[in-house]
N, C-alpha and C positions, 0 to 999 in steps of 0.2 A: 512546650518543652519536649514532650514525647516525639512530636513530629520532627522537630529540629534534630533530635538525637537519631532518629531513624534515617533522615537524609544524610546526616554527617557520617553515620555508620556505613552507608552505601558507598561513600567516597573512600573511606578507609579500606573497605574490602576491595575496591577497584585497585588501590595501590598494591594490595597483596597479590592480585592478579590470578590466583588459582584457588578460589574458594570452592567448597563443596556445598551441596544443598541438602544434606541429610537432616539438618535441623529444621527443615520445613515441615516434617511430619509425613511427607510423601515418600514412597519407596524409591530407591535410587534407579532401579530398572523397571520400567512399566510398559515399555513399547512392545507390541506384538509383532510377529512376522507379517510381512505384506505391507501394502500401502496404507498410509494413515493421513487423516485430515487434522492438521494442527489448528486449533481455534483460539484466537485471542479474545477472551470473553471478559465481560465486566458489567457491573451494575452498582449503583449507589456508592461509588467511590472505591469499590473493591475490584481487583482484577485477577484473572487466573488463566494460565495456559492449559487448555484441555486437549485431549487426544481422542479421536474417533477413528477406529479401525474401519476401513472401507473395502477390504479385500474379500469379504464374504457376507453371508446373510446376517450374521450376528453384529449388532451395533452396540458396542460397549463404550460408554463414555468414561474416560479415566482422567482425573485431575493430575497435572504434571508439575506445575510450578506456580507459586504466587508471582504475579507481575503487576505492573502499574495499570490502573483502570483505563488509561489512555494509551495502551501499548498495542503494537502490531508485531507481526512475525514474518520472517523470510527464511526459506530453506534453500540450501545450496548443495545439490547432489554432487557436483564436481569436486568439492573439497570436503564433503561429508560433515557439514556443519549447518546448524540452524541458529538464527540470530533473533533475539527478542529486542525490539526497539521500544524502550520506555520513553514516551514522548513528553509533551509539555507538562511540567509539574514534578517530574522526576529526572528526566534528561540523562539517561544512562543506557548502556548496551550490555546484553548478556550474549555470550557465544556458547552454544550448547553442542556437545558431540551428537552426531546423528544417532537416533535410536536410544538416547539416554537423556535423563534430565539433570545431568551433572554439568555445572557451569565450568567451562574450560578457561574462560577469560571474561573479564568484565571491566568496564571503565565508566567513570562519571564524566559528563560534559559540563560546560558552563551552565549556570542557572539560567533558564529561559532559552537555551540553545534550540530546544524543540526539534530533535532529530526526526526526519520523515521517512527516509529510505536508506538502504544499504546495498552494497554489492561487493563481492570478493574479486580482487585482482591479485592472484598469487596469495601471499600471506597478508596482504593489505586489505582492510575493510574500508571502502570509501563510504562516507556518510554525508548525506545532505542535511543541512541545518536551517530550518526556516527562520529561526531567530538570530542567526549569525550571518556574516558576510562571507565566511570561509567554508569551502568544501574540504571536509576533514579526511585525512588518510591515516588510519590507525593500523600499525603492524601488530597483529594479535600474538605473534611469537615473541618479539622483542619488547612489546608494550611501549613502542615509541610512536609519536604522532608528528605529522607534517600537515600543512594546509595550503590550499590554493585559493587566493582571494577572487571572489566574484563581485566585489563591491562596485566596480565600474558598471555593472549591469543593472544596478538598482535604480528605482525611480526616486530622485532626490530633490525635486522642485519644492520650493517653500521651506527649505531647511530640513526636509525629511531625512532620517538616518539612512546610511548607505547599506541597506539590507535588501538583497534581491528577492527574498521570499522563494528560495529554491525548494523544490518538492521531490519529484520522482527521478529515479536513475535507471539507465540501461546501458548496455554496451553495443557499440557498432564498430566491428573490427577492433583496432587497438584503442579506440576512443571511448570515453565515458560521456554519455549524453545526459543532460540535466534539464528538467523543466524549470523555468524561471517565471514566477508570477508577476513581479514588478507592481506591487500594490501601493496605492496612495493611502497614507495613514495606516498601513498594514491591513486594510480592509477592502477598499474600493479599487477595482482594476484600473490601471492606467491605460494609455492609448495602445499599448502593445505588450504582449508576452513573448518570451523567447525560448528557443532551445540553445543551451550552451553546450558546445562540443569541446571536451577537454582532452588534450593529448597526454600520453604518459609523462611527457616532459613538463607539463603544466601549462603549455600554450592553450589559450582559449579563443575559439571562434564561435560565432553565433549566427542564427537566422530567425526571423520573426515568424510567429504563428499567425494564422488568418483570424482567429478569435482570441479572446483574452481569458486569463485565469485558468491555466491547466491544473486540473485537480485529480485526474485519474492516473493510475499506473500506465506505463507504456504497454500496449497490447500488440501481439503479432497474429497474423492469420496463418493458414497452413503452408503458404509459400514463403513465410518469413517477412512479409511486408509489415511495416511498423505504423502504429496508429497511436493517437493520444486524444483524450477528451478534455474539452475546454468548457467551463461553466459560466463564464462571463460574470454578470452581476448576480449576487445571491442575497438571501435573507430579506431584510426590509426593503432593499433596493433591487429585488429580483427582477430580471428581464430575460426573455428567451433570446439571448444574444450569443450563445455558445454553440457547441456541436462536437462532432467527432471528425478529426482531421487525419487524412492519410499523409504520411511523411515520405518524401523522396530521399531515400538514404544516399543514393549515388549522387544526386544533385544537391544534397544538403539544403533542402527547402521543404516547405509545406506544399504538397502536391495539389490537394483539393479538399473541400469540405464534403465528407461522405454523407452526412445528414445533419441538419441544423436542429437546435433546440425548439425553434418555432414549429418545425414539422413534427418533432417528437412530442411537443405539447407540454413541456415542463423543463425545469432545471436538471441538467445531466448529473447523475450520481456516479454511475459506473456503466461499463459496457463490455461485451466480448464479441469478437468476429469469429463466427463458427465455420464458415466456408466462403467461397467466392460470391455466394448470393445472399447468405443469411447472417444477420447480426442480431444481438439482443441488447437492450439498454434499460437501465433503471433510471426513472425520472421522478422528480418531486413536483407536486402541483399545489400545495405542499404534501397532500396525500401521495403515497408512492405507488408506482406502477412498473411492472415488467412488461416491456413490449418487444415484439419482433419487427425488424425492419429489413428492407432490401438494400444490400450494400451497393449495388449497381445503380439503382434508380433513386436512392435516398428517400424512400417513402415508407411510412409505417404500414405494416400488413395486418397485425392483430395484437391484442392485449392478451398476455399469458396469465397474469396475476395482478391483483390490486388490493390495497388496504386503505383504511380511512385516515390513518395517521402516518407519521414519518417512521416506517417500520422496516421496509425492504432497503437494506443499506449496502450490500456487497455481493458481487458475483465472483465465482471462480470456475474456470473451465478446465476440466480434466480430459485432455484429448486422448490420452492413452486408454482410458476406460469409457470414453464417449459419454461423459456425464457433465452436467452443469449444476453447480451448487449455488444456492441463494440463501443468504443470511436473512432470516425473518425474526425481527426483534419485538413482535407483539407481546405485550405484558402478560396476557392470559396464558400463553404458552410459547416461549421462545423456541425456535426450531431452525433446522436446516431443511430447505426444500430442495429435493433432488429431482432433476429433469433428465430425460433421455435427450441426447443431442440430435439424433436422427429425426425424431418426430416432435421434439419439444413438448413432450407430455410429462406431467408430474408422475414420477415413479413412486416416490414415498416421501412422507414427512417424518423427519427425525427429531424427536423432542430433545430439548436441551435443559440443563439446570440453570445456565446463565445465558443472556443474550450475547451474540457474537458480533464484534465489529470487523474483524479481519480473519481470513483463513488462508491456509497454504498446504499444498500436498507435500508430504515427505515420503519419498520412495525408500524401500528397504535397502 
């Protein structure tokens, strides 16, 4: 009964549109000057948005806001907003003002919508929903919603529901690009995965990826070239059949496989392209490893860190300060591992209170 009440309350607040979070017990203004790392942390069914100031030697961890245990976070400097994506199990969105933990707008989605990624286009927040066939467009000013159906892109053989399993979003010119997994029974990759290119008018065009099951965010190198990571078969049906693909934005196609999972030696979790020669990837064997690879040759060059369990789960590249952050969820001491980009050496280990699933830089 309590759980039902809490879920229902979140949808009532969504209708009110402008709730404050003073009743959480956290101060309304907690953000220091300078850049900060926003951490979507959680453990044992509890979640929290934490703040880590990274502009100086002092590393103070500040709790910001209670969030869902399966939440992620995105920051949008161009519009001065940060978005918390409460994923499967709560299915809602919070829009925060930059530098404050005040909720400016929030909305509940359909139960099981499982939102995955968001991006702003003007006042509209575009939302990918893994559990729905529609790409959502939510105007956070007027609190109105429209949707673009991607149902025709789903794998539907054998009476499967027309759900395309959309994941990550990015912009290419005026278009929004969406990774589409196209899973059989919502688990097993089908014969192909896609990039859906959505025009502002709602027109949808597609091109296939070389491998299946795109699971990472879109990544860009210093020249702005676009990459995506595909993991193929995972879990009990795991196979080293994915990799990192370079996308030809002008030609609207997948250009080449930069490195395969077979060469990496495990299932791809996350990656970053550091420069024209160097990339780093997180792989699961199922123990997790951080490895460096050569972007041009597609070969692994060395291992930077490894654990015995599924512990290293996310990378975040800070080009402005030349740092690479790694989320380390080891139970004995969850931490952020901070590497220098130039030498790829561990600079420091930053201990955390809660293990982190996702992180995002918020500039002042």
